[in-house]
N, C-alpha and C positions, 0 to 999 in steps of 0.2 A: 299805454306802454311808453312812458317817457324814460329817458335815460341817455346814456352816452353812446355815441355812434363813432366808430373809428374807421379810417381808411388810410392804409399805408403810412403810419406814423402821425396821422392827424386825428384828433377826435374833438368832438364838441357836444354840448348838451342841446338836445332838441327842445326849444322853448315853446311855451304855451302862448297863444295869441287869442284873446277873448273875442275880438271882432271878426275873426276869420270864419267864412262860410264853410270851408272844408274842415276835416278833422285837424286839430292843432295839438302840438306837443307830441306828435307821433311820427314814426317813419312812414313816408308816403307809400313805399312798397307794401308795408304791412296793411295799410288801409285798403290798398288795391286788392290784395289777396284775401282780405277778410272784411268786405264792405258792411256786412250785417252787424259787425261789432261797433260800427260807427253810424248807425241809423241809415245805412245806405242799402242799395239794391245791387246785386250782382247782375250786370247787364251784358257780361261777356257772352259771346256766341261761340260755341265749340264748332270747329270746322273739321270734318273728317279728313284724315291723312290722305285718303284716295283723291279727294277734291283738290287738296294742295298739290299732290303729285301731278294730277291732270293739268292744273293751271300752269305749273312750272314747265311741263312738257310743251304746252301751247306757247308760252312766252319764249322758251328757248328756240322754238321753230320760227317765231315771229320776229324777235329782236336779238337773238343770239344768247350765248350762255350767260348764266347768272354772274360768274366771276368777272366777266368783261364789264359789268356795271358796278363793281365794287371798288372802283378806283376813284381817287379824287379827281374832279374836273381839272384838266390841264396837266395832270401828272404824266410825264413822258415815260415811255417804256424804259428808257435809259436810267432815269432817276429811280424807277421802281426796282430795276435790277441792282442798282447801287445800294439802295436801302436793304434789299434782300441779302446782298453780300455782307453788309455791315451786321445785319441780324445774325447771319451764320457765323461771322467772326466773333460774336460775343457768346456763341454756344447755342444759338437757336432757342432761347428760353421761352417757356410757355407764357403767353400773354393773357392776362385776366384783368378784371377790374382792379384787383389789388396790386398787380405788378406792372400795369401799363405805363405809369409815369416813370418808374425806375428803368424799364426796358427802353422807353423813349430816350431818356437821358443817356443811357449807355450807347445806344445807336448814334445819338447826336455827337457824343464824344468821338466815336469811331469816324463819323463823317467829317468832323473837324480836321482829322489827320489825312484825309484824301486829297 
């Protein structure tokens, strides 16, 4: 599956590399999802949702809620609140892989005016 790959206004051709051990000329996510198409073996281990829920409950009791660990190290609560306000000022757009850079730039422009 060679071809063009595009992200938010950028696109490029995935090139083939003869000496590469892993699949070449393909999108990595495609090879991950379909390893048998590339002489690979699917080694993923499915984890039951109940096990994930139990582990999350244990970790919450042990080290606190998940959200408290999703901050950048050193990010102050004040800066987090300022960025949250800037995000709300631009209309609270949905953040996805396709929109992240544009949302970041819009927030950055708002923060420049603070």
